[in-house]
C-alpha positions, 0 to 999 in steps of 0.5 A: 939419451932417450930410452924407450921400453915396450910395457903391457898394462891390461893386455895393451901395449904401451911405450914408456919414453924417458931420458937416461941422463935425468933430462925432460923430454919433449914432444907427444900430445899435447906437445910439452916437456915431460920427466917421462911419457907412457903412450899407447904403442899405436900412437907412434909418439916421438920425443926429443931429450931437452937440456932441462934437468928433471928437478927433484925436491930435496925430501924426495931425493932423501927418501930415494937415498933411504930406500936405496941404502935401507936408511932411516925412513 
């Protein structure tokens, strides 16, 4: 499912959009597939969830597991 959250960066409002199911999102400008998008709120960009999984290489996945579990670096 598409998730959006409002964030403030340097005093400006942005909308962060991503899939909570680990899929790419499609839309924006330029229109393309993205793992996540952060756009100025006033642009009103929209996205749909695709069926394309976000790929992570094994080293990145192992690093994430180590961070979460306090494992070796």
